[in-house]
C-alpha positions as CSV (number, residue, x, y, z in Angstrom):
1,M,105.4,56.5,16.3
2,S,102.1,57.2,17.4
3,E,101.3,53.9,15.7
4,S,104.5,52.3,18.1
5,F,102.9,53.6,20.9
6,R,99.4,52.4,19.9
7,R,100.7,48.7,19.6
8,I,102.8,48.6,22.9
9,L,99.6,50.0,24.8
10,E,97.4,47.5,23.2
11,G,99.8,44.9,23.7
12,K,99.1,43.6,19.9
13,N,101.3,43.2,16.8
14,I,104.1,44.6,18.3
15,K,106.9,45.5,15.9
16,P,110.8,44.8,16.7
17,H,111.1,48.3,15.9
18,D,108.4,49.4,18.5
19,I,110.5,48.0,21.2
20,T,113.6,49.7,19.6
21,M,111.7,52.8,20.1
22,L,111.2,52.5,23.4
23,R,114.9,51.5,24.0
24,H,115.8,54.7,22.5
25,E,113.5,57.2,24.4
26,N,114.9,55.1,27.9
27,L,118.0,56.2,26.7
28,E,117.3,59.2,25.6
29,L,116.1,60.2,29.3
30,N,118.6,58.6,30.9
31,L,121.3,60.4,29.6
32,M,119.7,63.7,29.8
33,K,119.3,63.0,33.8
34,K,122.3,61.3,34.2
35,Y,125.1,63.4,32.2
36,N,122.5,66.8,32.2
37,M,122.7,66.6,28.1
38,V,120.1,68.8,26.1
39,H,117.9,66.8,24.0
40,E,119.7,66.6,20.9
41,D,122.8,65.4,22.4
42,A,121.0,62.7,23.8
43,H,119.2,61.9,20.7
44,S,121.9,61.6,18.7
45,L,123.6,59.3,21.0
46,A,120.7,56.8,21.7
47,E,120.2,56.7,17.8
48,Q,123.5,55.4,17.4
49,K,122.7,52.4,19.3
50,Y,118.7,52.2,18.9
51,N,118.1,53.7,15.3
52,Y,114.2,53.3,15.8
53,K,114.0,55.7,12.5
54,K,115.7,53.5,10.4
55,E,114.2,50.4,11.4
56,L,110.8,52.2,10.7
57,D,112.0,53.3,7.3
58,E,113.2,49.2,6.6
59,F,109.7,48.2,7.7
60,L,108.2,50.3,5.7
61,E,110.1,49.5,2.6
62,R,109.3,45.6,3.3
63,I,105.6,46.0,3.7
64,G,105.4,48.6,0.5
65,G,104.7,51.6,2.8
């Protein structure tokens, strides 16, 4: 996650899963604020739509990491 943030902040070499991470975090926060959800519930719902971990794992597998 820190590497995704670094790439985004630097504006260089941004990967598709970096954008997914931002969308996931944004949705998670909005669910917590709008529906007063606890983090775990908001995270589970956000993960259904924006699965950062899955995309990151697939990326790492492709590059041999």
